[in-house]
C-alpha positions in Angstrom: 272.9 190.1 225.9 273.8 193.7 225.7 277.1 194.9 227.2 278.5 198.3 228.0 281.7 199.8 229.2 282.9 202.9 231.1 286.6 203.5 230.3 288.6 205.9 232.5 291.3 207.9 230.8 293.8 208.5 233.7 296.9 206.3 233.7 297.8 204.8 237.1 301.1 203.7 238.5 300.9 200.3 240.2 304.1 200.9 242.1 301.8 202.9 244.2 298.5 201.7 245.7 295.4 201.9 243.5 291.9 202.2 245.1 288.8 202.1 243.0 285.4 202.7 244.6 282.0 202.9 242.9 278.3 203.1 243.9 275.9 201.3 241.5 272.3 200.2 241.1 269.9 199.0 238.5 266.6 200.8 237.7 264.8 197.6 236.5 266.1 194.7 238.5 265.6 191.2 237.2 265.2 188.5 239.8 264.9 185.5 237.6 267.1 183.7 235.0 269.8 181.2 234.8 272.8 180.1 232.7 270.7 178.2 230.1 267.5 180.3 229.5 268.1 183.8 230.7 271.7 184.8 231.5 272.0 187.9 233.6 275.7 188.7 233.2 277.4 190.7 235.8 279.7 193.6 236.6 283.5 193.8 236.1 286.3 196.2 237.2 289.3 195.6 235.0 292.8 196.9 234.4 294.6 197.0 231.1 298.2 197.7 230.1 298.6 201.3 228.9 302.1 200.6 227.7 301.0 197.7 225.5 301.1 197.9 221.7 298.4 195.3 221.7 294.8 196.0 221.0 292.8 197.6 223.9 289.5 196.9 222.2 287.2 195.3 224.7 285.6 192.0 223.7 281.8 191.6 223.3 279.8 188.5 223.2 276.3 187.0 223.5 277.4 184.8 226.4 279.4 187.1 228.5 283.1 187.4 229.2 282.1 190.7 230.8 284.2 192.5 228.1 287.4 191.0 229.4 288.1 187.4 228.7 287.3 184.8 226.0 283.8 183.3 225.7 283.1 179.7 224.9 280.0 180.1 222.7 281.0 183.1 220.6 284.8 182.4 220.5 285.8 186.0 221.2 289.5 186.3 222.1 289.2 188.8 225.0 291.0 192.0 225.4 294.6 191.6 224.3 295.9 194.4 226.6 294.0 193.0 229.6 295.9 192.6 232.9 293.3 191.6 235.5 289.5 191.4 235.6 287.6 191.3 238.8 284.2 189.9 237.8 281.1 190.1 240.0 279.5 187.1 238.3 275.7 187.2 238.7 274.8 184.1 236.7 278.1 182.2 236.7 278.8 182.4 233.0 281.9 184.5 233.4 283.3 181.7 235.6 282.0 178.9 233.4 283.7 180.4 230.4 287.0 180.2 232.2 286.7 176.9 234.2 283.7 175.0 232.8 282.1 175.3 236.2 279.0 177.4 236.7 279.3 179.3 239.9 276.6 182.0 240.2 276.6 184.9 242.7 280.3 184.8 243.0 283.5 186.8 242.4 285.9 185.5 239.8 289.3 187.1 239.2 291.1 186.4 235.9 294.6 187.3 235.0 296.3 188.8 231.9 295.8 188.0 228.2 299.5 187.1 227.8 298.9 184.2 230.2 295.6 183.2 228.5 293.4 184.8 231.2 294.1 182.3 234.0 291.6 182.1 236.9 293.4 183.6 239.9 290.6 182.9 242.3 286.9 182.2 242.5 285.1 182.9 245.8 282.4 180.3 245.4 278.8 181.3 246.0 278.8 184.2 248.5 275.1 184.5 249.4 276.0 184.6 253.1 278.0 187.8 252.5 275.0 189.6 251.1 275.6 189.2 247.3 272.6 186.9 246.9 270.4 187.6 243.8 268.2 190.1 245.5 271.2 192.2 246.6 273.8 191.8 243.9 271.8 193.2 240.9 268.3 192.9 242.2 267.6 196.3 243.7 267.5 199.9 242.9 269.1 200.8 246.2 272.7 201.9 245.6 275.5 199.5 246.7 279.2 200.4 247.1 282.1 198.3 246.0 285.8 198.9 246.5 288.7 197.2 244.7 292.2 197.8 246.1 295.6 196.9 244.6 298.7 197.1 247.0 302.2 195.8 247.1 303.1 196.9 243.6 299.8 195.5 242.3 300.6 192.0 243.7 297.8 192.0 246.4 294.1 192.5 245.6 291.4 193.3 248.0 287.6 193.5 247.3 285.4 195.1 249.9 281.7 196.0 250.1 280.2 198.7 252.2 277.8 197.9 255.0 275.5 200.8 255.4 274.1 200.0 258.8 277.6 200.1 260.3 279.0 202.6 257.8 282.1 200.5 257.3 283.7 198.5 254.6 283.8 194.7 254.9 286.4 192.6 253.2 285.1 189.8 251.0 288.2 188.8 249.0 292.0 189.0 249.6 294.3 187.5 247.0 297.9 187.7 245.9 299.0 187.2 242.4 302.2 187.8 240.3 301.8 191.3 238.8 304.5 192.3 236.3 302.8 195.5 235.1 303.3 199.1 236.3 301.3 201.5 234.1 297.6 200.6 233.9 294.2 201.9 232.8 290.9 201.2 234.6 287.5 200.4 233.2 284.1 199.1 234.4 281.9 196.9 232.3 278.6 195.1 232.7 276.3 192.7 230.9 272.5 192.2 231.3 269.9 190.3 229.3 268.6 192.7 226.6 265.1 191.4 226.6 264.4 193.9 229.4 264.5 197.1 227.3 264.5 199.6 230.1 267.2 198.0 232.2 270.2 200.3 233.0 273.1 200.2 235.4 273.9 203.5 237.1 277.3 204.3 238.6 277.9 207.2 240.9 280.6 208.4 243.3 283.4 207.0 241.3 286.7 207.4 243.3 290.0 206.6 241.5 292.8 207.3 244.0 291.0 210.5 245.1 289.8 211.6 241.7 286.1 211.8 242.5 283.1 212.1 240.3 279.7 212.4 242.1 277.3 212.5 239.1 275.4 209.5 238.0 276.6 207.8 234.8 274.1 205.5 233.1 275.2 202.4 231.2 272.2 201.5 229.1 271.5 198.1 227.6 270.1 199.9 224.5 
């Protein structure tokens, strides 16, 4: 399973609200596969501690921790400066690595390295909210996701954009105990590398008003 990362250089202050919005699509969607014979990975929006003296190298593995948290099969340790990882878990492996329970087509949020990457919340399967396999990573039609941190970073919201109504829809609201103030932002993904032409494209990246409209390709090869 190939993995790739888009790391943003600005440093953000969590004493103020942080809003991250991205559009994304795949150019060669894969509509089959499961945890055992063809893991499909997922997409993660993560924060890391920019004040940390710990390693900010992102983990990589054959059974994905989405470049954030430890993985059971390859025994990677995860990112030692990691604060929180919001994983859009296509095949359920990101969740299974943390809990032992396979929950595909879900969102799992994991906390900081210093607390051994605790699971903050898992949504369960969210097919009814439009993240079923054919929508989540199964189309080359762009989708829009928004992740918001408020209340000094202690409250997390995840929203998706409903194009026919041109409004955001909240799909996750969660509080957690955030003890960090200065953070960096990154996006990572993992797909099965047996599909040589598969890429993830990200566009219209908006980080607290800092906007990039051009497409950025994250390639599996």
